PyMOL Python script that loads the backbone (N, CA, C, O; Angstrom):
from pymol import cmd

cmd.read_pdbstr("""\
ATOM      1  N   MET A   1      -9.086   5.978 -10.708  1.00  0.00           N
ATOM      2  CA  MET A   1      -7.948   5.234 -10.211  1.00  0.00           C
ATOM      3  C   MET A   1      -7.022   4.906 -11.375  1.00  0.00           C
ATOM      4  O   MET A   1      -7.489   4.611 -12.476  1.00  0.00           O
ATOM      5  N   ALA A   2      -5.725   4.955 -11.142  1.00  0.00           N
ATOM      6  CA  ALA A   2      -4.747   4.674 -12.185  1.00  0.00           C
ATOM      7  C   ALA A   2      -4.779   3.206 -12.572  1.00  0.00           C
ATOM      8  O   ALA A   2      -5.042   2.329 -11.749  1.00  0.00           O
ATOM      9  N   GLU A   3      -4.508   2.965 -13.836  1.00  0.00           N
ATOM     10  CA  GLU A   3      -4.460   1.589 -14.326  1.00  0.00           C
ATOM     11  C   GLU A   3      -3.131   1.343 -15.018  1.00  0.00           C
ATOM     12  O   GLU A   3      -2.542   2.253 -15.600  1.00  0.00           O
ATOM     13  N   THR A   4      -2.669   0.107 -14.948  1.00  0.00           N
ATOM     14  CA  THR A   4      -1.469  -0.286 -15.656  1.00  0.00           C
ATOM     15  C   THR A   4      -1.803  -0.418 -17.134  1.00  0.00           C
ATOM     16  O   THR A   4      -2.979  -0.404 -17.496  1.00  0.00           O
ATOM     17  N   PRO A   5      -0.785  -0.549 -18.011  1.00  0.00           N
ATOM     18  CA  PRO A   5      -1.075  -0.696 -19.440  1.00  0.00           C
ATOM     19  C   PRO A   5      -2.003  -1.861 -19.754  1.00  0.00           C
ATOM     20  O   PRO A   5      -2.768  -1.795 -20.716  1.00  0.00           O
ATOM     21  N   SER A   6      -1.951  -2.911 -18.970  1.00  0.00           N
ATOM     22  CA  SER A   6      -2.828  -4.060 -19.228  1.00  0.00           C
ATOM     23  C   SER A   6      -4.170  -3.923 -18.514  1.00  0.00           C
ATOM     24  O   SER A   6      -4.992  -4.838 -18.565  1.00  0.00           O
ATOM     25  N   GLY A   7      -4.402  -2.774 -17.839  1.00  0.00           N
ATOM     26  CA  GLY A   7      -5.702  -2.500 -17.256  1.00  0.00           C
ATOM     27  C   GLY A   7      -5.856  -2.816 -15.785  1.00  0.00           C
ATOM     28  O   GLY A   7      -6.920  -2.564 -15.220  1.00  0.00           O
ATOM     29  N   GLU A   8      -4.821  -3.365 -15.135  1.00  0.00           N
ATOM     30  CA  GLU A   8      -4.946  -3.646 -13.708  1.00  0.00           C
ATOM     31  C   GLU A   8      -4.885  -2.341 -12.920  1.00  0.00           C
ATOM     32  O   GLU A   8      -4.233  -1.381 -13.332  1.00  0.00           O
ATOM     33  N   ARG A   9      -5.553  -2.324 -11.817  1.00  0.00           N
ATOM     34  CA  ARG A   9      -5.514  -1.167 -10.932  1.00  0.00           C
ATOM     35  C   ARG A   9      -4.538  -1.447  -9.803  1.00  0.00           C
ATOM     36  O   ARG A   9      -4.662  -2.453  -9.105  1.00  0.00           O
ATOM     37  N   LEU A  10      -3.574  -0.566  -9.623  1.00  0.00           N
ATOM     38  CA  LEU A  10      -2.596  -0.716  -8.551  1.00  0.00           C
ATOM     39  C   LEU A  10      -2.854   0.330  -7.478  1.00  0.00           C
ATOM     40  O   LEU A  10      -3.046   1.511  -7.766  1.00  0.00           O
ATOM     41  N   GLU A  11      -2.852  -0.136  -6.232  1.00  0.00           N
ATOM     42  CA  GLU A  11      -3.003   0.742  -5.086  1.00  0.00           C
ATOM     43  C   GLU A  11      -1.876   0.432  -4.114  1.00  0.00           C
ATOM     44  O   GLU A  11      -1.576  -0.731  -3.845  1.00  0.00           O
ATOM     45  N   LEU A  12      -1.259   1.474  -3.594  1.00  0.00           N
ATOM     46  CA  LEU A  12      -0.189   1.339  -2.619  1.00  0.00           C
ATOM     47  C   LEU A  12      -0.666   1.925  -1.299  1.00  0.00           C
ATOM     48  O   LEU A  12      -0.956   3.118  -1.202  1.00  0.00           O
ATOM     49  N   PHE A  13      -0.741   1.071  -0.284  1.00  0.00           N
ATOM     50  CA  PHE A  13      -1.091   1.507   1.063  1.00  0.00           C
ATOM     51  C   PHE A  13       0.202   1.552   1.865  1.00  0.00           C
ATOM     52  O   PHE A  13       0.932   0.563   1.923  1.00  0.00           O
ATOM     53  N   GLY A  14       0.488   2.690   2.480  1.00  0.00           N
ATOM     54  CA  GLY A  14       1.721   2.819   3.240  1.00  0.00           C
ATOM     55  C   GLY A  14       1.649   3.991   4.188  1.00  0.00           C
ATOM     56  O   GLY A  14       0.574   4.512   4.487  1.00  0.00           O
ATOM     57  N   THR A  15       2.830   4.399   4.662  1.00  0.00           N
ATOM     58  CA  THR A  15       2.930   5.565   5.538  1.00  0.00           C
ATOM     59  C   THR A  15       4.092   6.427   5.066  1.00  0.00           C
ATOM     60  O   THR A  15       5.030   5.945   4.431  1.00  0.00           O
ATOM     61  N   ALA A  16       4.008   7.710   5.392  1.00  0.00           N
ATOM     62  CA  ALA A  16       5.068   8.640   5.015  1.00  0.00           C
ATOM     63  C   ALA A  16       6.376   8.322   5.739  1.00  0.00           C
ATOM     64  O   ALA A  16       7.455   8.634   5.234  1.00  0.00           O
ATOM     65  N   SER A  17       6.286   7.705   6.915  1.00  0.00           N
ATOM     66  CA  SER A  17       7.476   7.442   7.722  1.00  0.00           C
ATOM     67  C   SER A  17       8.126   6.083   7.458  1.00  0.00           C
ATOM     68  O   SER A  17       9.191   5.800   8.008  1.00  0.00           O
ATOM     69  N   CYS A  18       7.516   5.245   6.640  1.00  0.00           N
ATOM     70  CA  CYS A  18       8.050   3.894   6.413  1.00  0.00           C
ATOM     71  C   CYS A  18       9.018   3.878   5.228  1.00  0.00           C
ATOM     72  O   CYS A  18       8.617   4.181   4.105  1.00  0.00           O
ATOM     73  N   PRO A  19      10.282   3.529   5.463  1.00  0.00           N
ATOM     74  CA  PRO A  19      11.236   3.499   4.353  1.00  0.00           C
ATOM     75  C   PRO A  19      10.906   2.438   3.303  1.00  0.00           C
ATOM     76  O   PRO A  19      11.280   2.589   2.141  1.00  0.00           O
ATOM     77  N   TYR A  20      10.216   1.377   3.693  1.00  0.00           N
ATOM     78  CA  TYR A  20       9.873   0.323   2.735  1.00  0.00           C
ATOM     79  C   TYR A  20       8.741   0.769   1.815  1.00  0.00           C
ATOM     80  O   TYR A  20       8.678   0.360   0.655  1.00  0.00           O
ATOM     81  N   THR A  21       7.846   1.609   2.336  1.00  0.00           N
ATOM     82  CA  THR A  21       6.837   2.223   1.469  1.00  0.00           C
ATOM     83  C   THR A  21       7.541   3.077   0.421  1.00  0.00           C
ATOM     84  O   THR A  21       7.196   3.029  -0.759  1.00  0.00           O
ATOM     85  N   ALA A  22       8.522   3.855   0.852  1.00  0.00           N
ATOM     86  CA  ALA A  22       9.271   4.711  -0.073  1.00  0.00           C
ATOM     87  C   ALA A  22       9.998   3.877  -1.125  1.00  0.00           C
ATOM     88  O   ALA A  22      10.030   4.253  -2.297  1.00  0.00           O
ATOM     89  N   GLU A  23      10.579   2.754  -0.719  1.00  0.00           N
ATOM     90  CA  GLU A  23      11.298   1.905  -1.671  1.00  0.00           C
ATOM     91  C   GLU A  23      10.354   1.291  -2.697  1.00  0.00           C
ATOM     92  O   GLU A  23      10.676   1.248  -3.885  1.00  0.00           O
ATOM     93  N   LEU A  24       9.199   0.817  -2.255  1.00  0.00           N
ATOM     94  CA  LEU A  24       8.234   0.245  -3.193  1.00  0.00           C
ATOM     95  C   LEU A  24       7.705   1.332  -4.129  1.00  0.00           C
ATOM     96  O   LEU A  24       7.551   1.097  -5.328  1.00  0.00           O
ATOM     97  N   ARG A  25       7.429   2.516  -3.590  1.00  0.00           N
ATOM     98  CA  ARG A  25       6.984   3.635  -4.427  1.00  0.00           C
ATOM     99  C   ARG A  25       8.027   3.930  -5.510  1.00  0.00           C
ATOM    100  O   ARG A  25       7.680   4.093  -6.680  1.00  0.00           O
ATOM    101  N   GLU A  26       9.294   3.996  -5.121  1.00  0.00           N
ATOM    102  CA  GLU A  26      10.363   4.262  -6.089  1.00  0.00           C
ATOM    103  C   GLU A  26      10.424   3.187  -7.168  1.00  0.00           C
ATOM    104  O   GLU A  26      10.643   3.491  -8.340  1.00  0.00           O
ATOM    105  N   GLN A  27      10.229   1.923  -6.772  1.00  0.00           N
ATOM    106  CA  GLN A  27      10.240   0.840  -7.756  1.00  0.00           C
ATOM    107  C   GLN A  27       9.079   0.986  -8.738  1.00  0.00           C
ATOM    108  O   GLN A  27       9.258   0.813  -9.943  1.00  0.00           O
ATOM    109  N   LEU A  28       7.904   1.300  -8.229  1.00  0.00           N
ATOM    110  CA  LEU A  28       6.746   1.487  -9.107  1.00  0.00           C
ATOM    111  C   LEU A  28       6.973   2.652 -10.069  1.00  0.00           C
ATOM    112  O   LEU A  28       6.626   2.566 -11.247  1.00  0.00           O
ATOM    113  N   LEU A  29       7.555   3.738  -9.566  1.00  0.00           N
ATOM    114  CA  LEU A  29       7.860   4.874 -10.436  1.00  0.00           C
ATOM    115  C   LEU A  29       8.906   4.501 -11.480  1.00  0.00           C
ATOM    116  O   LEU A  29       8.786   4.873 -12.648  1.00  0.00           O
ATOM    117  N   TRP A  30       9.933   3.765 -11.059  1.00  0.00           N
ATOM    118  CA  TRP A  30      10.988   3.318 -11.979  1.00  0.00           C
ATOM    119  C   TRP A  30      10.399   2.448 -13.085  1.00  0.00           C
ATOM    120  O   TRP A  30      10.764   2.572 -14.254  1.00  0.00           O
ATOM    121  N   ASP A  31       9.478   1.564 -12.693  1.00  0.00           N
ATOM    122  CA  ASP A  31       8.830   0.671 -13.659  1.00  0.00           C
ATOM    123  C   ASP A  31       7.757   1.381 -14.481  1.00  0.00           C
ATOM    124  O   ASP A  31       7.186   0.804 -15.407  1.00  0.00           O
ATOM    125  N   ARG A  32       7.491   2.627 -14.135  1.00  0.00           N
ATOM    126  CA  ARG A  32       6.433   3.415 -14.784  1.00  0.00           C
ATOM    127  C   ARG A  32       5.069   2.742 -14.662  1.00  0.00           C
ATOM    128  O   ARG A  32       4.257   2.759 -15.587  1.00  0.00           O
ATOM    129  N   SER A  33       4.849   2.158 -13.503  1.00  0.00           N
ATOM    130  CA  SER A  33       3.564   1.521 -13.206  1.00  0.00           C
ATOM    131  C   SER A  33       2.650   2.562 -12.570  1.00  0.00           C
ATOM    132  O   SER A  33       2.957   3.063 -11.489  1.00  0.00           O
ATOM    133  N   PRO A  34       1.544   2.896 -13.208  1.00  0.00           N
ATOM    134  CA  PRO A  34       0.637   3.860 -12.592  1.00  0.00           C
ATOM    135  C   PRO A  34      -0.009   3.264 -11.341  1.00  0.00           C
ATOM    136  O   PRO A  34      -0.396   2.096 -11.326  1.00  0.00           O
ATOM    137  N   PHE A  35      -0.117   4.075 -10.306  1.00  0.00           N
ATOM    138  CA  PHE A  35      -0.697   3.594  -9.054  1.00  0.00           C
ATOM    139  C   PHE A  35      -1.297   4.764  -8.298  1.00  0.00           C
ATOM    140  O   PHE A  35      -0.985   5.926  -8.559  1.00  0.00           O
ATOM    141  N   VAL A  36      -2.162   4.432  -7.358  1.00  0.00           N
ATOM    142  CA  VAL A  36      -2.734   5.401  -6.433  1.00  0.00           C
ATOM    143  C   VAL A  36      -2.175   5.062  -5.059  1.00  0.00           C
ATOM    144  O   VAL A  36      -2.159   3.898  -4.659  1.00  0.00           O
ATOM    145  N   GLU A  37      -1.717   6.078  -4.339  1.00  0.00           N
ATOM    146  CA  GLU A  37      -1.106   5.845  -3.027  1.00  0.00           C
ATOM    147  C   GLU A  37      -1.990   6.399  -1.914  1.00  0.00           C
ATOM    148  O   GLU A  37      -2.574   7.476  -2.039  1.00  0.00           O
ATOM    149  N   TYR A  38      -2.075   5.639  -0.824  1.00  0.00           N
ATOM    150  CA  TYR A  38      -2.834   6.036   0.356  1.00  0.00           C
ATOM    151  C   TYR A  38      -1.915   6.014   1.566  1.00  0.00           C
ATOM    152  O   TYR A  38      -1.190   5.042   1.780  1.00  0.00           O
ATOM    153  N   ASP A  39      -1.941   7.077   2.358  1.00  0.00           N
ATOM    154  CA  ASP A  39      -1.199   7.132   3.616  1.00  0.00           C
ATOM    155  C   ASP A  39      -2.162   6.711   4.721  1.00  0.00           C
ATOM    156  O   ASP A  39      -3.056   7.470   5.095  1.00  0.00           O
ATOM    157  N   VAL A  40      -1.978   5.516   5.234  1.00  0.00           N
ATOM    158  CA  VAL A  40      -2.938   4.960   6.195  1.00  0.00           C
ATOM    159  C   VAL A  40      -2.848   5.613   7.573  1.00  0.00           C
ATOM    160  O   VAL A  40      -3.748   5.440   8.394  1.00  0.00           O
ATOM    161  N   GLU A  41      -1.777   6.360   7.839  1.00  0.00           N
ATOM    162  CA  GLU A  41      -1.709   7.110   9.098  1.00  0.00           C
ATOM    163  C   GLU A  41      -2.515   8.406   9.001  1.00  0.00           C
ATOM    164  O   GLU A  41      -3.034   8.890  10.007  1.00  0.00           O
ATOM    165  N   ALA A  42      -2.620   8.963   7.811  1.00  0.00           N
ATOM    166  CA  ALA A  42      -3.328  10.230   7.615  1.00  0.00           C
ATOM    167  C   ALA A  42      -4.774  10.041   7.164  1.00  0.00           C
ATOM    168  O   ALA A  42      -5.576  10.972   7.243  1.00  0.00           O
ATOM    169  N   ASP A  43      -5.109   8.851   6.695  1.00  0.00           N
ATOM    170  CA  ASP A  43      -6.433   8.601   6.114  1.00  0.00           C
ATOM    171  C   ASP A  43      -7.084   7.391   6.788  1.00  0.00           C
ATOM    172  O   ASP A  43      -6.793   6.255   6.415  1.00  0.00           O
ATOM    173  N   PRO A  44      -7.963   7.614   7.776  1.00  0.00           N
ATOM    174  CA  PRO A  44      -8.587   6.498   8.502  1.00  0.00           C
ATOM    175  C   PRO A  44      -9.377   5.550   7.602  1.00  0.00           C
ATOM    176  O   PRO A  44      -9.421   4.348   7.864  1.00  0.00           O
ATOM    177  N   GLU A  45      -9.993   6.069   6.556  1.00  0.00           N
ATOM    178  CA  GLU A  45     -10.748   5.203   5.639  1.00  0.00           C
ATOM    179  C   GLU A  45      -9.805   4.282   4.866  1.00  0.00           C
ATOM    180  O   GLU A  45     -10.133   3.122   4.615  1.00  0.00           O
ATOM    181  N   ALA A  46      -8.638   4.799   4.491  1.00  0.00           N
ATOM    182  CA  ALA A  46      -7.648   3.967   3.803  1.00  0.00           C
ATOM    183  C   ALA A  46      -7.135   2.872   4.735  1.00  0.00           C
ATOM    184  O   ALA A  46      -6.947   1.732   4.311  1.00  0.00           O
ATOM    185  N   LEU A  47      -6.906   3.215   6.009  1.00  0.00           N
ATOM    186  CA  LEU A  47      -6.474   2.209   6.982  1.00  0.00           C
ATOM    187  C   LEU A  47      -7.537   1.128   7.121  1.00  0.00           C
ATOM    188  O   LEU A  47      -7.220  -0.062   7.125  1.00  0.00           O
ATOM    189  N   LYS A  48      -8.778   1.532   7.234  1.00  0.00           N
ATOM    190  CA  LYS A  48      -9.872   0.560   7.361  1.00  0.00           C
ATOM    191  C   LYS A  48      -9.907  -0.376   6.154  1.00  0.00           C
ATOM    192  O   LYS A  48     -10.047  -1.589   6.311  1.00  0.00           O
ATOM    193  N   ARG A  49      -9.782   0.181   4.962  1.00  0.00           N
ATOM    194  CA  ARG A  49      -9.804  -0.647   3.748  1.00  0.00           C
ATOM    195  C   ARG A  49      -8.606  -1.586   3.696  1.00  0.00           C
ATOM    196  O   ARG A  49      -8.746  -2.755   3.337  1.00  0.00           O
ATOM    197  N   MET A  50      -7.419  -1.076   4.056  1.00  0.00           N
ATOM    198  CA  MET A  50      -6.229  -1.922   4.063  1.00  0.00           C
ATOM    199  C   MET A  50      -6.406  -3.091   5.023  1.00  0.00           C
ATOM    200  O   MET A  50      -6.065  -4.225   4.690  1.00  0.00           O
ATOM    201  N   LEU A  51      -6.940  -2.819   6.214  1.00  0.00           N
ATOM    202  CA  LEU A  51      -7.148  -3.890   7.192  1.00  0.00           C
ATOM    203  C   LEU A  51      -8.153  -4.918   6.684  1.00  0.00           C
ATOM    204  O   LEU A  51      -7.991  -6.113   6.933  1.00  0.00           O
ATOM    205  N   GLU A  52      -9.177  -4.474   5.981  1.00  0.00           N
ATOM    206  CA  GLU A  52     -10.142  -5.407   5.387  1.00  0.00           C
ATOM    207  C   GLU A  52      -9.470  -6.274   4.327  1.00  0.00           C
ATOM    208  O   GLU A  52      -9.692  -7.484   4.280  1.00  0.00           O
ATOM    209  N   LEU A  53      -8.655  -5.662   3.483  1.00  0.00           N
ATOM    210  CA  LEU A  53      -7.986  -6.398   2.403  1.00  0.00           C
ATOM    211  C   LEU A  53      -6.973  -7.406   2.929  1.00  0.00           C
ATOM    212  O   LEU A  53      -6.812  -8.485   2.357  1.00  0.00           O
ATOM    213  N   THR A  54      -6.286  -7.057   4.021  1.00  0.00           N
ATOM    214  CA  THR A  54      -5.208  -7.910   4.530  1.00  0.00           C
ATOM    215  C   THR A  54      -5.640  -8.824   5.664  1.00  0.00           C
ATOM    216  O   THR A  54      -4.808  -9.528   6.237  1.00  0.00           O
ATOM    217  N   GLY A  55      -6.912  -8.828   5.996  1.00  0.00           N
ATOM    218  CA  GLY A  55      -7.368  -9.658   7.102  1.00  0.00           C
ATOM    219  C   GLY A  55      -6.874  -9.173   8.449  1.00  0.00           C
ATOM    220  O   GLY A  55      -6.697  -9.964   9.375  1.00  0.00           O
ATOM    221  N   GLY A  56      -6.648  -7.862   8.560  1.00  0.00           N
ATOM    222  CA  GLY A  56      -6.236  -7.283   9.831  1.00  0.00           C
ATOM    223  C   GLY A  56      -4.745  -7.058   9.989  1.00  0.00           C
ATOM    224  O   GLY A  56      -4.306  -6.544  11.018  1.00  0.00           O
ATOM    225  N   ARG A  57      -3.959  -7.432   8.994  1.00  0.00           N
ATOM    226  CA  ARG A  57      -2.507  -7.204   9.092  1.00  0.00           C
ATOM    227  C   ARG A  57      -2.208  -5.719   9.061  1.00  0.00           C
ATOM    228  O   ARG A  57      -2.790  -4.977   8.269  1.00  0.00           O
ATOM    229  N   ARG A  58      -1.303  -5.287   9.919  1.00  0.00           N
ATOM    230  CA  ARG A  58      -0.957  -3.873  10.048  1.00  0.00           C
ATOM    231  C   ARG A  58       0.415  -3.565   9.470  1.00  0.00           C
ATOM    232  O   ARG A  58       1.001  -2.533   9.798  1.00  0.00           O
ATOM    233  N   THR A  59       0.930  -4.424   8.630  1.00  0.00           N
ATOM    234  CA  THR A  59       2.233  -4.209   8.015  1.00  0.00           C
ATOM    235  C   THR A  59       2.065  -3.442   6.713  1.00  0.00           C
ATOM    236  O   THR A  59       1.207  -3.772   5.894  1.00  0.00           O
ATOM    237  N   VAL A  60       2.892  -2.413   6.525  1.00  0.00           N
ATOM    238  CA  VAL A  60       2.949  -1.685   5.261  1.00  0.00           C
ATOM    239  C   VAL A  60       4.364  -1.780   4.717  1.00  0.00           C
ATOM    240  O   VAL A  60       5.299  -1.985   5.491  1.00  0.00           O
ATOM    241  N   PRO A  61       4.548  -1.640   3.434  1.00  0.00           N
ATOM    242  CA  PRO A  61       3.561  -1.305   2.420  1.00  0.00           C
ATOM    243  C   PRO A  61       2.711  -2.499   2.020  1.00  0.00           C
ATOM    244  O   PRO A  61       3.094  -3.654   2.206  1.00  0.00           O
ATOM    245  N   VAL A  62       1.543  -2.183   1.464  1.00  0.00           N
ATOM    246  CA  VAL A  62       0.651  -3.187   0.884  1.00  0.00           C
ATOM    247  C   VAL A  62       0.383  -2.761  -0.550  1.00  0.00           C
ATOM    248  O   VAL A  62      -0.036  -1.632  -0.805  1.00  0.00           O
ATOM    249  N   LEU A  63       0.625  -3.670  -1.480  1.00  0.00           N
ATOM    250  CA  LEU A  63       0.345  -3.404  -2.886  1.00  0.00           C
ATOM    251  C   LEU A  63      -0.867  -4.225  -3.290  1.00  0.00           C
ATOM    252  O   LEU A  63      -0.891  -5.445  -3.125  1.00  0.00           O
ATOM    253  N   VAL A  64      -1.873  -3.542  -3.822  1.00  0.00           N
ATOM    254  CA  VAL A  64      -3.127  -4.172  -4.226  1.00  0.00           C
ATOM    255  C   VAL A  64      -3.267  -4.008  -5.731  1.00  0.00           C
ATOM    256  O   VAL A  64      -3.089  -2.919  -6.275  1.00  0.00           O
ATOM    257  N   GLU A  65      -3.592  -5.118  -6.393  1.00  0.00           N
ATOM    258  CA  GLU A  65      -3.773  -5.109  -7.842  1.00  0.00           C
ATOM    259  C   GLU A  65      -5.175  -5.590  -8.168  1.00  0.00           C
ATOM    260  O   GLU A  65      -5.553  -6.710  -7.823  1.00  0.00           O
ATOM    261  N   SER A  66      -5.937  -4.746  -8.829  1.00  0.00           N
ATOM    262  CA  SER A  66      -7.316  -5.071  -9.219  1.00  0.00           C
ATOM    263  C   SER A  66      -8.136  -5.577  -8.035  1.00  0.00           C
ATOM    264  O   SER A  66      -8.924  -6.513  -8.176  1.00  0.00           O
ATOM    265  N   GLY A  67      -7.951  -4.959  -6.873  1.00  0.00           N
ATOM    266  CA  GLY A  67      -8.741  -5.294  -5.697  1.00  0.00           C
ATOM    267  C   GLY A  67      -8.237  -6.460  -4.870  1.00  0.00           C
ATOM    268  O   GLY A  67      -8.856  -6.806  -3.864  1.00  0.00           O
ATOM    269  N   ALA A  68      -7.124  -7.082  -5.266  1.00  0.00           N
ATOM    270  CA  ALA A  68      -6.565  -8.215  -4.520  1.00  0.00           C
ATOM    271  C   ALA A  68      -5.151  -7.880  -4.042  1.00  0.00           C
ATOM    272  O   ALA A  68      -4.381  -7.242  -4.761  1.00  0.00           O
ATOM    273  N   VAL A  69      -4.817  -8.312  -2.831  1.00  0.00           N
ATOM    274  CA  VAL A  69      -3.487  -8.052  -2.287  1.00  0.00           C
ATOM    275  C   VAL A  69      -2.454  -8.807  -3.110  1.00  0.00           C
ATOM    276  O   VAL A  69      -2.527 -10.027  -3.257  1.00  0.00           O
ATOM    277  N   ARG A  70      -1.499  -8.070  -3.639  1.00  0.00           N
ATOM    278  CA  ARG A  70      -0.410  -8.659  -4.421  1.00  0.00           C
ATOM    279  C   ARG A  70       0.801  -8.930  -3.540  1.00  0.00           C
ATOM    280  O   ARG A  70       1.469  -9.953  -3.692  1.00  0.00           O
ATOM    281  N   GLN A  71       1.083  -8.007  -2.615  1.00  0.00           N
ATOM    282  CA  GLN A  71       2.181  -8.238  -1.678  1.00  0.00           C
ATOM    283  C   GLN A  71       2.009  -7.376  -0.445  1.00  0.00           C
ATOM    284  O   GLN A  71       1.424  -6.293  -0.487  1.00  0.00           O
ATOM    285  N   VAL A  72       2.543  -7.893   0.661  1.00  0.00           N
ATOM    286  CA  VAL A  72       2.605  -7.155   1.916  1.00  0.00           C
ATOM    287  C   VAL A  72       4.078  -7.058   2.278  1.00  0.00           C
ATOM    288  O   VAL A  72       4.779  -8.068   2.330  1.00  0.00           O
ATOM    289  N   GLY A  73       4.544  -5.837   2.527  1.00  0.00           N
ATOM    290  CA  GLY A  73       5.955  -5.619   2.809  1.00  0.00           C
ATOM    291  C   GLY A  73       6.743  -5.428   1.526  1.00  0.00           C
ATOM    292  O   GLY A  73       6.193  -5.442   0.425  1.00  0.00           O
ATOM    293  N   TRP A  74       8.042  -5.249   1.698  1.00  0.00           N
ATOM    294  CA  TRP A  74       8.929  -5.035   0.561  1.00  0.00           C
ATOM    295  C   TRP A  74      10.192  -5.833   0.816  1.00  0.00           C
ATOM    296  O   TRP A  74      10.949  -5.527   1.738  1.00  0.00           O
ATOM    297  N   HIS A  75      10.423  -6.851   0.007  1.00  0.00           N
ATOM    298  CA  HIS A  75      11.576  -7.745   0.166  1.00  0.00           C
ATOM    299  C   HIS A  75      11.643  -8.325   1.577  1.00  0.00           C
ATOM    300  O   HIS A  75      12.708  -8.400   2.189  1.00  0.00           O
ATOM    301  N   GLY A  76      10.474  -8.734   2.076  1.00  0.00           N
ATOM    302  CA  GLY A  76      10.409  -9.381   3.379  1.00  0.00           C
ATOM    303  C   GLY A  76      10.434  -8.440   4.566  1.00  0.00           C
ATOM    304  O   GLY A  76      10.497  -8.889   5.711  1.00  0.00           O
ATOM    305  N   ARG A  77      10.385  -7.147   4.312  1.00  0.00           N
ATOM    306  CA  ARG A  77      10.429  -6.176   5.407  1.00  0.00           C
ATOM    307  C   ARG A  77       9.243  -5.236   5.320  1.00  0.00           C
ATOM    308  O   ARG A  77       8.676  -5.025   4.248  1.00  0.00           O
ATOM    309  N   GLY A  78       8.876  -4.677   6.460  1.00  0.00           N
ATOM    310  CA  GLY A  78       7.772  -3.730   6.481  1.00  0.00           C
ATOM    311  C   GLY A  78       7.760  -2.959   7.782  1.00  0.00           C
ATOM    312  O   GLY A  78       8.583  -3.183   8.670  1.00  0.00           O
ATOM    313  N   CYS A  79       6.818  -2.054   7.874  1.00  0.00           N
ATOM    314  CA  CYS A  79       6.618  -1.242   9.070  1.00  0.00           C
ATOM    315  C   CYS A  79       5.243  -1.568   9.630  1.00  0.00           C
ATOM    316  O   CYS A  79       4.310  -1.859   8.881  1.00  0.00           O
ATOM    317  N   ILE A  80       5.126  -1.518  10.937  1.00  0.00           N
ATOM    318  CA  ILE A  80       3.854  -1.799  11.597  1.00  0.00           C
ATOM    319  C   ILE A  80       3.122  -0.486  11.850  1.00  0.00           C
ATOM    320  O   ILE A  80       3.694   0.469  12.376  1.00  0.00           O
ATOM    321  N   VAL A  81       1.860  -0.457  11.469  1.00  0.00           N
ATOM    322  CA  VAL A  81       1.005   0.705  11.705  1.00  0.00           C
ATOM    323  C   VAL A  81       0.373   0.536  13.075  1.00  0.00           C
ATOM    324  O   VAL A  81      -0.114  -0.543  13.411  1.00  0.00           O
ATOM    325  N   GLY A  82       0.381   1.601  13.867  1.00  0.00           N
ATOM    326  CA  GLY A  82      -0.172   1.560  15.216  1.00  0.00           C
ATOM    327  C   GLY A  82      -1.679   1.387  15.230  1.00  0.00           C
ATOM    328  O   GLY A  82      -2.318   1.348  14.178  1.00  0.00           O
ATOM    329  N   PRO A  83      -2.246   1.283  16.425  1.00  0.00           N
ATOM    330  CA  PRO A  83      -3.699   1.087  16.552  1.00  0.00           C
ATOM    331  C   PRO A  83      -4.470   2.303  16.057  1.00  0.00           C
ATOM    332  O   PRO A  83      -3.933   3.405  15.943  1.00  0.00           O
ATOM    333  N   ASP A  84      -5.739   2.067  15.767  1.00  0.00           N
ATOM    334  CA  ASP A  84      -6.617   3.147  15.318  1.00  0.00           C
ATOM    335  C   ASP A  84      -6.685   4.221  16.397  1.00  0.00           C
ATOM    336  O   ASP A  84      -6.786   3.899  17.581  1.00  0.00           O
ATOM    337  N   PRO A  85      -6.631   5.505  16.002  1.00  0.00           N
ATOM    338  CA  PRO A  85      -6.764   6.564  17.005  1.00  0.00           C
ATOM    339  C   PRO A  85      -8.180   6.604  17.569  1.00  0.00           C
ATOM    340  O   PRO A  85      -9.153   6.332  16.865  1.00  0.00           O
ATOM    341  N   GLY A  86      -8.275   6.943  18.835  1.00  0.00           N
ATOM    342  CA  GLY A  86      -9.582   7.098  19.472  1.00  0.00           C
ATOM    343  C   GLY A  86     -10.128   5.816  19.861  1.00  0.00           C
ATOM    344  O   GLY A  86     -11.227   5.756  20.413  1.00  0.00           O
TER     345      GLY A  86
END
""", "prot")
cmd.dss("prot")
cmd.show_as("cartoon", "prot")
cmd.util.cbc("prot")
cmd.orient("prot")
């Protein structure tokens, strides 16, 4: 997993269709913050982990730092992920 210069691990949970995920990704790239990205619509295990971390919140993007949720949404906005398939 990627680490920031100070050693924190950043994880971005989002979806390919969410513009706020794209905006947060662009900010992280601009800041040169290393991160690992998960598409929760394409990866059921990532969705499960995101829901565990957020207490069931289905809003993306979610930024996790060293295993703790740092923020949900981007500038007060986010996209809602639909129910689990099946």
